[in-house]
N, C-alpha and C positions, 0 to 999 in steps of 0.2 A: 974824197967824194967823187973823183973822176972815174974811179973803178966801178962805181955803182951804176953809172949811166949805161954802160954796155950790158951790165947784168940785168937791169930793168928792161932794156930793149929786148934782150934775149927772152926774158920771161914773157914779155908782151907778145913777141912773135910766137912763142910756144903756146901761149893761151889761145891766140887766134887760130893757130893750126888745129889745136884740140877742138875748138868750137866748130870749126868747119867740118872736122871729121864727125863730130857728134851730130851736126845738122844733117849731113849726108846719111848718117845711120838712122836718124829719125825719119827721114824721107823714105828710106827703104822700109822701115817698119810700118809706116802709115800705108804704103802701097801694099805691103803684105797683109795688113789688117783689112784693107778693102777687099782683097781677093778672098780672104777667109770669110768675110761677112757675106760676100756674094755667094760663096759655096754653101755657107750655112743657110742662107735664104732659099737656095735651090733645094737643099735637103729638107727644110721645113715644109716647102710646098709639096715635095714628094710624100712626106709623112702625113700632111693634111689630106692629100688625095687618098693615100692608103687608109687613113682613119675613116674617111667617108665610106670607102668601099667596104671596110670591115664592119662598120656600123650598119650599113644596109644589109650585109649578109647576116650579121647577128640578129638584126631585127626580124628578118625573114625566118631564120632558124628558130628564134624565140617564139614567134607567132605559131609556127607549126608545133613546137614542143608544148606550148601553152594549151593549144586546142586539144592535143592528145592528153595532156595532164588533166585539164579541166573535165574532160569526159570521164576519165578514170576516177578522178576525185569525186565527181558528182555521184558516180555509181557506188563508190565506197562509202561516201557520206550518206547516201540514201539507205544503204544496207545497215550501216551503223545507227542511223537515226531510227529506222524501223525497229531495230533491236532495242534501242534505248526507250523507244515509245512503248514497247510491250512491257519492259521492266517498270517504266514510270507509271503505266496504266495500272499494273498490279499494286505498286506502292501507293498510287493515288487512291485506289479502292480501299486499301487498308487504312490509309490516313483519313479517308472520308468516314469510314466506319468508326474509327477512334474519335474523330471530331464529333460525329453524331452522338457517340456515347457520352462525350463531355458536354455537348450543347443541349442534349435532350433534357437532363435535369434542370439546367439553367432556363430552358424554355418553359418547362413546367412551373418552375418557381416564378418566372416572370408572368406567366398566365395567372398564377395565384395572386401575385402582387397586383396585377392589373384588375383582377376581380375585386380584391380588397379595396383598391383605390376607387373603383366604381362604387362599391358599397359605402366607403367613407364619403365619397362625393355626394351620394344620395342622402346619407345621414347629415352631411354638412348643409346641403340644400334645405333639408327639412328643418335642421336646427336654425339656419338663418331665417327661414320662414317663420318658425316659432318665435325666434328672437325679435324679428320685425314686428310680429303681433304683440309680443310682450312690451317692446319699446313703445308701440302705438298705444297699448293699454296704459303704460306708465305715463305717457304724455297726457292722455285723457285724464288719468287720475291726478296728475300734477295740475292740470287746468282746473279740475273740480276742486282740488285742495286749495289752489290759489283763490278760486272764487269763494269757497267756504271761509278761507282765512280773511278775505276782504269783508265778507259779510260779518264774520266774528269781530273784526276790528271796528266796523261800523256800529255793531250792537254794543260792544264794550265801551264805546264813547259815552253811552248813557249811564249815569251813576247807579240807577236802580238795577239795570241789567248787569252791570259789572259787580255790584254787591251780591246779587242773587247767584251769579256764576261762581263767585268766590265761596259762597255758602255751599253750593252743590259740590265744588271741588273738595271743600273741607269735609263734607259728609262722605264722599267717596273714599277719601283717605282714611277716615275713621272706620268705614266698613272694611276696607282692605286690611287694616290693622287688627280687625277682629274685636273691636271694642263695643259694637252694637249688642252682641249677645250678652255681654256682662253688664251693660247699662251703666258704664262708669263715666258717662259724660252727660252734660246738660247744655243744650243749644239755646241761644238767645236769652240768657239770664241777664237781669238788669240790677243795678244798684245805684243809689243816690249818693252823690258826692258834692264837694264844694264847687267843683267845676261843672256841675250839672249831672245829667243822667249818664251813667256809664253803662254801655251796652256791648260787652264782648260777644264775639261770635261763638265761643265755645268755652265751657268751664269743665275741665277734666279733674275728677276727684282721684286723688292718690291714696294708697294705703297709708295708714297712720294719721288720718284726718288732715290731709294736705290737699292743696289745689294748684292747678295750673290754668292760667287764663290765656286764651288764644284769640287773637284779633287778626282779621283778614281784610281790613278796609284800607289796604295800601293804595296810594294813587298810581295809576298806570297811564295817565294822559301822555306824558313825555315819551314813554316807551312806544305807545301806539303811533305817535307822530314820527318817531324814529323809523318804524317799519315802513311808513309811507314816504319817507324821504327819498329823493332821487339822486342825491350826491353824497359823497362821504363826509365832507365837512359838516353838513347839516345833520347827518345821522349821528356823527360823533357828538355834536353839540346837544342833541336831544337825549342821547344816552347818558351824557354827563348830567343833564338836568334830571333824568330819571334817578340817578344815584343820589342827587341832592334831595329829591322828594322822599326817597326812602329814608335818608338820614333825618330829615325833618319829621317824618312820621315816627321814627324811633324816639326822638326827643319828646314828641307829643304823647306817645304811650307812656313814657316814663313820668310825665307830668300828670297823667290821669289818676294817679294814686290808687290803682287797683290794689296795691299792697295794704292800703288803709281801709278800703271799703268792704273787702271780703273777709269773712271770719270762718275758718282760719285764713290768715294771709297767704296769698299764693307764693310759691317758691320763686317764680319768675314769670314774665309775660312772653308769649311766643308771637312774633310777627310773622304771620303765614303769607307767603307769596304763592299764589295758586298755580305757578308754572316754574319749571327749572330755568327757562330762558330769562324770566324776570330776575331771578336770583343771580345767575351768572353775569348778566349784563350789568347789574348794579355793582357787583364785586369787581368786575373788570375795570370799571371807571372810578371806583373808590374802594380799594382793598381794606381800608381801615374800618369799614362798617361793622364787621364782626366784633372787633376789639371795642369799638364805641358802644355797640349794643350790650355786650357783656358787662361793660362798666356801668351801665344804667339798668341792669337786670332785664334786658330785652334780648331775646334770642331770635335771630332770623332763621326761618325754616322754610325750605321748599317741600314739595310733597314727599320726596323720598326721605328727607330728614325727619319730617313729622311722623311718617310711618314707622321709622326706626324708634323714635321716642315713644309712640303709642304702643308699639310692641313691648318695649321695656316696661311701660306702665302695666300692660296686661299681664306680663310675666310677674310683676310685683304683686298684682292682685291674686294671681294663682298661688304665689308663695304665701300670701296672707290667708287665703282660703285653706291652704294646706295646714298652716299653723293653727287656724281655728278648728279645723277638723281633728288635728292631733289633740288639741285641748279637750274637745268634746269626747273623743275616743277615750282619753284618760279618765274623764269624769264618768263615762259609761262603764269603764272597767272597774273603777272604784265601787260604783253602785252595784255592778254585777257580783263583785267579790263579796260585798256585804250581804246581798240576797242569797248567794250560794251558802254563806254561813248560816243564815236563817233556815234555809231548806235542809241543811245538814241536821239542824236540831229536830226538825220535823221527822226526818228519816230515822234518827236515833230513837225518838219517842215511839214511832211506828214499829220499829224493830222490837223494842221492849214490849209493846202491846201485843205484837204477834207472838213473842216468846211466852208471855203470860197466857195468851189464848191457847197456845199449844199445850202448856201445862194443864190448863183447865180441861182442854179436850182429852188429854190422856187420862186425867183423873175420872172424867165422865165415862170414858171407855172402860176403864178398870171397874168402876162401880157397876156399869151396865153388864159387863161380862160375869163378874163374880156374884152379883146379887140379883139383878133383874132377869137376865136370860136364863139363869138356872131355874128359877121358878116358872118362867114362861115355857120352857121345854117340857115341864111336867104335864102341861095341858095337852101336848101332843101325845105323851105316853098314855094319858087317860082317854084319848080319842075324842076329845071335845072340839078340836080345831076344824075338822071337816076338810083338811088339805094335807098333802104330803110334802109341801115346800118347807125347806129348812131355813132357819133364820141365819143370814150371813154373819160370819164372824167379823168383828171390828178390830182393826189393827191400830195401835197407837202411832202417833206422828213422832218419828225418831229424830228428824232433822230440825234444826233451830235456825232462825233468821241470822244472817251475817251482820255483825255490827260494824259501824264505820271505824276504821283504824287510822285514817289520815289525821295528823295533829291539827291541820287547819280546820277540819270539819268537826272533829271530836271536841275541840275546844269550845265550839259554839253550843254544845249540848249542855245547857244549864237547866233544862226542864221548864224554862219560863218563856221560851221564844214564842212570840205571837205572830200570826200571819200579817203581812203588809199589803 
């Protein structure tokens, strides 16, 4: 270990020497760096000054060059612009003409459309004016109709007026059906029954000796009250009551025994409702009325339904009349055939008589020619007649009457037919 101590001391002395050398070298380098920095700062100052001088000189030169260039550029640009303006003006004129050619038809079409729009506007204004007048007239008519309806409702509340109105409606229906001309109905016929006097409003006679009874005395008080109702529940209640009244009237008609009192018995009884609204309102609140009425031989009929039924009756009468006419024509044909047979007998006898008369005439002519005229002509030869006229010669009748050849006519010729 003793030999290490001198070694370590030697190393330490060497290291210190090296450190001192390095420190001196660093001091030299720092001094040199300061000198170079100083020189560099001086060079930078010179460069900055030169840069300022060059910048001022360049700015002056650039200003002079710019002035010269601007003048030349403006002159060149002015010439070029004038040239382009000339070309553009010519192109603009051509494009303007082309645009005019395109726009002119559009302008004309727009003018036409504008004129049409003005005409339509005038027509619309006139139509609106006419529509306003029509609406005003309609409102007036509605007011009048409402007033008339109110008056009609008030009038129909009286049983006498309601009954008379029903009779008038019934007569109008019969007239429209064309039954008046044929007189196939009887109004206000009466019959006596167990329940008192039965008085239907119409008794229609059918072909084949059949009848149909029509009654139009249906109660309408509930329906009239429903019209005047101001709320829906009350209106519904009154219409339901109207349907019940119609049902009750159907049952009453079935009990009136029209089927027993009229001879021949009617096929069924028609309950005539003098308005379609009465019929539809009753069915709306009681759809079983039709089925119930059919079950009791009572048919509910509105004016249109009754017109259709009466048309069918009129058609049946026309068919009946045609059948009667065919029967009468058959009888007339049979009688005519019989009389034609009798006339054939007369014609045959007349032909035979004419044939006999022709034979007698020919014999008389022959006798006259051969016997009488021969002697008469001798008077002329003796000159005792005092005239030169000749006696005409008579000719016999060569034709004979044509006899009947038809077997239907010749068979009737028994020689005994007498005139009828």
